[in-house]
N, C-alpha and C positions, 0 to 999 in steps of 0.2 A: 719633073724628073720621073722616070719610069721605075718599075719594080726592080729591074736589074741594077740600075744605078743606086737606088736606095739600099739594096741588099749589099752591094759592094762597100758602100760608105758606112753602113751601120754594122756590118758583120753578121746580119741575120739572114738566113736563107729565105728565098722567095716563098717557099711552101709555108714557112713559119709566119711570114708577113701576111700571107693570105688567111692563115688561121687566126692571127691576131685581129685581122679585119672582121672575119666571120663572127668572132666572139665579142666584138666591140671594143677591143683594147685600143685600136687605132681606127681612124676614119679618114682615109685618103679622099681627096677631091676626085670627082669624075669629070672627064672632058665630055664634050658634046657627043663624041663617038663611043663613050662608055669606058674608055681606058682610065686606069688609075693614074692620078697625078699627085706625086708626092712633093713635099716642100722640105726645106732644111729642118724645120721643126719636127717633121716625121722622122727624119734621120736621127735626130737627138733622142726622140721618144723611143725609137726602136733600139738604139744603142743602150739606152737606159734599161729597157726591158731585157735585152740580151745579157747585160751585166747582172741584173737581178735574178734572172733564171740561172745563170752560171753559179750564183751563190745559193741556189736551191730554193728560192722563194717560189711558192705556189702561184698559179695563175691569179687566184683571188688576192693573194698578198700583193702581187704585181699590180693588180687593178687598184688596190688601196694605195700603194706607194706612188703609182702614177698620178692618181687623183691628188695626193698630198704634194707631189712634185709640181703639179700645175696650180695648186692653191697658194697664192702669195700670202694669204692670211693664216696659213697652217702654223701649228705650234710644233716645235721639234719633239716634244714629248709624244706626240701622236706617231711620229716616225720611229722613235726609239722603242715604243711599245710593240710595234709590229716586228722590229728587228730582235728585240729581247725574246718575244714569243718564238720566233724562228730559231734563235740560238738555243733556247731551251729544248726544242724539238730535236735539234742536231745533237745536243748533248745526250738526250735520251737514246737516240739511235746509236751513238758511239758506245754507251754503256752496254746496250744489247749486243752490239757487235763484239765488244771485248769479252763478254760472257760467252758468246758463241765460240770465239777463238779459244778461250780457255778450255771449254768442254771438248771441242774437237781436237785440240792438241793432246789432251789427256787420252782420248779414245785412240788416236793415231799411235801414241806411245805404247798403249796396252796391246795393240794388234801386232801379232808376230809377223804378219805379212808373208807367210810361208805357204806351203802346199796343204796345210791342214784346213778343214772346212770351218772350224769354229772361229768366230770373229767378234770381238767385243764391240766393234762399230755397229754391225748388224744387230747384235743383241740389244744394244742401247736404243737403236731406232725402232725396234719391234715392241709393240705394246704387250705382246704375249710371247711366251717361249715357242719357238718353232719346233715341231715334232721331228724326231730323227728318222 
């Protein structure tokens, strides 16, 4: 199977497939003429990686998860630990975003949005008062 075929079947763009090969996440076979030759197993791994990336796992997390996926002697606690760590990071990002939303909402509400030059949004962003 060539890169176009595996891309269509896995849903992963060819550029990403080449990148995954470059960083060692996947290792396609090479034909005598040097072309990549993919198998169904590559399609499954790439689909797995695509789903993991869609859930926001880092490349290193994907490397770990893929190794666990391929390890028949793995313990599910290993997988759960990676997922729990990622979930914690997502929850921290959500908290930060909610705080940003609250602050920005308050600033937008305080700004008259008219023709006057004073603006509480700019005042909040500035570490020092701007001279008039």
